[in-house]
C-alpha positions in Angstrom: -11.4 -16.6 7.1 -11.2 -13.5 9.4 -12.4 -10.3 7.9 -10.2 -7.3 7.6 -10.4 -5.1 10.8 -10.1 -2.0 8.7 -12.8 -2.9 6.1 -15.2 -4.0 8.9 -14.6 -0.8 10.8 -15.4 1.3 7.7 -18.7 -0.4 7.3 -19.7 0.3 10.9 -18.9 4.1 11.1 -20.9 7.0 9.9 -20.1 10.5 8.5 -19.8 11.8 12.0 -17.0 9.4 12.9 -13.5 10.8 12.9 -11.4 8.0 11.2 -7.7 7.7 11.5 -8.1 4.0 10.4 -8.1 3.3 6.7 -5.4 4.5 4.2 -7.9 7.1 2.8 -6.6 9.8 0.5 -7.8 13.4 1.0 -11.0 13.6 -1.2 -10.5 17.3 -2.0 -7.3 16.3 -3.9 -8.9 14.0 -6.4 -8.7 15.4 -9.9 -12.5 15.2 -10.3 -13.1 17.5 -13.1 -10.2 16.2 -15.2 -11.4 12.6 -14.7 -15.0 13.6 -15.5 -13.7 15.0 -18.8 -11.8 11.9 -19.6 -14.8 9.7 -18.8 -17.1 11.7 -21.0 -14.5 11.5 -23.9 -13.9 7.7 -23.8 -17.6 7.0 -23.4 -18.2 8.6 -26.8 -16.5 5.5 -28.2 -18.9 2.6 -28.3 -16.1 -0.1 -28.1 -15.2 1.3 -24.6 -18.0 -0.9 -23.4 -16.6 -4.1 -25.0 -14.7 -6.9 -23.4 -11.0 -6.2 -23.0 -7.9 -8.4 -22.8 -6.9 -10.2 -19.6 -3.6 -8.5 -19.0 -5.1 -5.0 -19.6 -5.4 -2.3 -22.2 -2.2 -2.2 -24.3 -2.0 1.6 -24.3 -2.3 1.9 -20.5 0.3 -0.9 -20.0 2.7 1.1 -22.3 2.2 4.2 -20.2 2.8 2.4 -17.0 6.0 0.7 -18.6 7.3 4.1 -19.5 7.1 5.3 -15.9 9.5 2.4 -15.0 11.7 3.0 -18.0 12.1 6.7 -17.1 13.3 5.7 -13.7 16.0 3.5 -15.2 14.1 0.2 -14.9 13.8 -1.0 -18.4 10.2 -2.2 -18.9 7.8 -2.9 -21.8 4.1 -3.4 -22.0 4.7 -7.2 -22.0 6.1 -6.8 -18.5 2.8 -5.3 -17.1 -0.4 -6.9 -16.0 -3.3 -4.5 -15.1 -5.2 -5.8 -12.0 -8.3 -4.7 -10.0 -6.2 -2.8 -7.5 -2.9 -4.1 -6.1 -5.0 -6.2 -3.8 -5.9 -8.5 -6.7 -2.3 -8.5 -7.7 -1.4 -9.9 -4.4 -4.2 -12.4 -4.6 -3.1 -13.7 -8.1 0.4 -14.1 -7.0 -0.6 -15.8 -3.8 -2.8 -18.3 -5.6 0.1 -19.2 -7.9 2.4 -19.8 -4.9 -0.2 -21.3 -2.6 1.0 -23.8 0.0 4.5 -22.4 0.1 6.3 -20.5 2.9 7.1 -16.8 2.6 9.4 -14.3 4.5 7.5 -11.3 5.6 7.9 -8.1 7.8 6.6 -7.8 11.4 4.4 -5.7 11.4 3.0 -6.1 8.0 0.0 -5.1 5.7 -3.1 -6.7 7.0 -4.6 -7.3 3.5 -1.5 -9.3 2.5 -1.5 -11.4 5.7 -5.1 -12.4 5.1 -4.4 -13.4 1.5 -1.4 -15.6 2.5 -3.5 -17.3 5.1 -6.3 -17.9 2.6 -3.8 -19.5 0.2 -2.2 -21.7 3.0 1.1 -19.8 2.6 3.1 -20.1 5.9 4.4 -16.7 7.0 7.7 -16.2 8.7 7.4 -12.6 10.0 10.7 -10.9 10.9 11.3 -7.7 12.9 11.7 -4.4 11.2 14.6 -2.1 12.2 14.9 1.6 11.4 16.7 0.9 8.1 14.3 -2.0 7.0 14.0 -5.8 7.8 16.6 -7.4 10.1 19.2 -8.5 7.5 20.7 -11.6 9.2 17.1 -12.9 10.0 16.2 -12.3 6.4 19.2 -14.2 5.0 18.4 -17.1 7.2 14.7 -17.2 6.5 14.9 -16.5 2.8 17.4 -19.3 2.3 14.5 -21.6 3.3 11.4 -19.9 1.8 12.9 -18.6 -1.4 9.9 -16.1 -1.4 9.6 -12.8 0.3 6.9 -10.1 0.7 8.3 -6.6 1.5 7.0 -3.0 1.5 10.3 -1.0 1.3 8.7 2.4 0.8 7.0 4.0 3.8 6.0 0.5 4.9 2.4 -0.2 6.0 1.8 0.2 8.9 5.2 1.3 10.3 6.0 4.0 7.6 9.6 2.9 7.7 11.7 3.0 4.6 14.6 0.8 3.6 18.0 2.4 3.1 19.7 2.0 -0.2 22.4 -0.3 1.3 19.6 -2.5 2.8 17.9 -2.7 -0.6 21.1 -3.8 -2.3 21.8 -6.4 0.4 18.4 -7.8 0.1 18.6 -8.0 -3.7 21.9 -9.8 -3.4 20.4 -12.4 -1.0 17.4 -13.0 -3.3 19.8 -13.4 -6.3 22.1 -15.7 -4.4 19.3 -17.9 -3.4 17.6 -17.8 -6.8 14.4 -16.8 -5.1 11.5 -14.3 -5.7 10.5 -11.0 -4.2 7.0 -9.6 -4.0 7.7 -5.9 -3.6 4.6 -3.9 -2.7 4.9 -0.2 -3.6 1.6 1.7 -3.4 3.2 4.6 -1.5 6.4 4.9 -3.5 5.2 8.2 -5.2 4.2 9.8 -1.9 7.6 10.7 -0.8 8.5 13.9 1.0 12.3 14.0 0.1 13.2 11.8 -2.7 12.1 8.6 -4.4 14.0 5.5 -3.6 15.3 2.9 -6.0 13.1 -0.2 -6.0 14.6 -3.5 -5.0 12.9 -5.0 -8.0 15.0 -2.9 -10.4 18.1 -4.7 -9.1 16.5 -8.1 -9.8 14.1 -7.6 -12.8 13.8 -11.4 -13.5 13.3 -12.4 -9.8 10.6 -10.0 -8.7 6.9 -8.9 -8.9 6.7 -5.2 -8.5 3.2 -4.1 -7.4 1.9 -0.6 -8.0 -1.5 1.1 -7.8 -3.2 4.4 -8.6 -5.4 4.1 -5.5 -3.2 6.2 -3.4 -1.8 8.6 -6.0 -5.0 9.3 -8.0 -8.3 7.7 -7.0 -9.1 4.5 -5.1 -12.5 3.9 -6.9 -10.8 3.3 -10.2 -9.5 0.1 -8.7 -6.5 0.0 -11.1 -3.4 -1.7 -9.9 -0.7 -3.6 -11.8 2.2 -6.1 -11.6 5.6 -5.5 -13.2 7.6 -8.7 -13.7 9.5 -10.6 -16.3 7.4 -12.3 -19.0 8.5 -15.7 -17.5 7.0 -14.8 -14.2 3.9 -13.0 -15.6 2.8 -15.7 -18.1 1.6 -18.3 -15.6 -0.4 -15.6 -13.7 -2.6 -14.9 -16.7 -4.7 -18.0 -16.3 -5.4 -17.0 -12.6 -6.5 -13.6 -13.7 -8.8 -15.0 -16.4 -10.6 -17.2 -13.9 -11.1 -14.4 -11.4 -12.6 -11.8 -13.5 -11.7 -12.2 -17.2 -10.2 -8.6 -17.1 -10.1 -5.5 -15.0 -12.8 -2.9 -15.5 -12.5 -1.7 -19.0 -14.2 1.7 -18.5 -11.8 2.6 -15.6 -8.9 1.5 -17.7 -9.9 3.7 -20.6 -10.5 6.7 -18.3 -7.2 6.3 -16.7 -5.5 5.8 -20.1 -7.0 9.0 -21.3 -6.0 10.9 -18.1 -2.4 9.8 -18.4 -2.1 11.0 -22.0 -1.3 14.3 -20.3 1.8 13.2 -18.4 2.5 16.8 -17.3 -0.9 17.0 -15.5 -0.3 13.7 -13.6 3.2 14.9 -12.6 1.7 18.2 -11.2 -0.9 16.3 -9.5 1.5 13.9 -7.7 3.8 16.9 -6.8 0.7 18.6 -5.1 -0.1 15.4 -3.2 3.4 15.2 -1.8 3.5 18.9 -0.7 0.0 18.8 0.9 0.6 15.3 2.6 3.9 16.5 4.0 2.1 19.5 5.6 -0.6 17.2 6.9 1.9 14.9 8.4 3.7 17.8 10.2 0.4 19.1 11.5 -0.6 15.6 12.7 2.8 15.1 14.4 2.6 18.5 16.1 -0.9 17.7 17.3 0.3 14.4 18.7 3.1 16.1 20.6 0.6 18.6 22.1 -2.3 16.3 22.8 -0.8 12.8 23.1 2.8 13.4 24.3 2.9 9.8 25.7 2.6 8.5 22.1 6.2 7.6 20.9 6.8 7.7 17.1 9.2 8.7 14.4 8.1 11.1 11.7 7.7 9.3 8.3 9.4 10.5 5.2 6.4 9.8 3.1 3.3 7.6 2.8 0.1 8.0 4.7 0.6 6.7 8.2 2.2 7.6 11.5 3.0 4.5 13.7 4.0 4.3 17.3 3.2 3.1 20.8 1.9 4.1 24.2 3.4 2.3 27.1 1.0 0.5 29.4 -2.0 0.9 27.1 -3.9 -1.9 25.3 -4.7 -0.2 22.0 -7.4 -2.9 21.2 -9.4 -2.0 24.3 -8.7 1.6 23.7 -10.1 1.7 20.1 -13.3 -0.1 21.3 -13.9 2.7 23.8 -12.9 5.4 21.4 -15.3 4.1 18.6 -18.2 4.6 21.1 -17.1 8.2 21.3 -16.9 8.7 17.5 -13.2 8.3 16.7 -11.3 5.2 15.4 -7.8 4.1 14.5 -6.1 0.7 13.9 -4.5 -1.1 16.9 -1.0 -2.4 16.0 -1.9 -6.0 17.0 -3.9 -6.2 13.7 -0.6 -6.2 11.8 1.1 -9.2 13.6 0.3 -12.8 12.9 0.5 -13.5 16.6 -1.5 -10.4 17.6 1.3 -9.1 19.7 2.5 -5.6 20.5 -0.8 -4.5 22.0 0.5 -1.0 22.8 1.0 0.0 19.1 -1.2 2.3 17.1 -1.4 3.3 13.3 -2.9 6.7 12.5 -3.7 7.8 9.0 -2.8 11.5 8.6 -4.0 12.2 5.0 -7.7 12.1 5.2 -9.0 14.2 8.2 -9.2 18.0 8.4 -7.2 20.0 11.0 -10.2 20.4 13.2 -11.0 16.6 13.1 -7.3 15.8 13.9 -7.5 18.0 17.0 -10.9 16.8 18.1 -10.1 13.1 17.4 -6.8 13.1 19.4 -8.4 14.9 22.3 -11.1 12.3 22.5 -8.4 9.6 22.5 -6.4 11.5 25.1 -9.4 11.9 27.4 -10.3 8.2 26.9 -6.8 7.1 28.0 -7.2 9.2 31.2 -10.3 7.0 32.0 -8.2 3.8 32.1 
């Protein structure tokens, strides 16, 4: 089993390294004081330290369910399973569907690709267009696999978003084939213009919708969740139980306490969107000034800018840049066949303005050495 390039990189850099690699939120935006207050409060209750149920804290599941319902996607707490990040959600689902084939995007999320490989799930990666996955290719592939993994909102790594028409077409194809969609949506709340309707809301009985508080609140909480019909969710419980019995109870209690003030969380996510939009615009402007040969499209949300530099092997480039104290993710990591060697994914949410300028300048100077 090959390790994640991104996780391995994070272990081999220090505080002086300028990292455009991981999908790291801006540390300064964590609601630290509010979460600290919530932690102090819940730890006054002795039973906070007790075992919890495998599917998660009922109060927290109800709050997550209400988010869906307010968006027009009727959901109850019985449709929710709390997981240790959305990464575990993917792992649980993949274990249940192990040995099957799955229709995926190309490029796609590295963590999901590794999980599918680990569970002997054969991937059929299809090209992404500006409006989403290539529809005719999807129809042909899905008629065989009956299982798909998609990231329709500010896709990782490409940052592309599916149009409403594409979402509706995909939903119809899945329903016609009586298949199942795994819809990964960790970035859906990090929109700059408007929030898109999830594909899962169009097929509530044929989908797993995966969410996470890692990007919108704090990664260290490791709280993710699956929204699915009770029929789809029930067989997953045994897998969850064998993996960890239940997700961290203290983290669930802290998050549940925090979400009691729904206005506070709403203000927090609004602030994230405003600041991340400004960060994206600054990063894009810096790219245009320092790396004009990098061709990309400005994302409408999420955490990444993705593009390519002609006649440059980004795998070789990142190795040289790492020695100079800057790192990014080469696009080849997001393809099952390690293709598209001239593509690069940059994270724009974590670094300061000075770090962005310095890091991109180092990359530009390194390219000139080739």
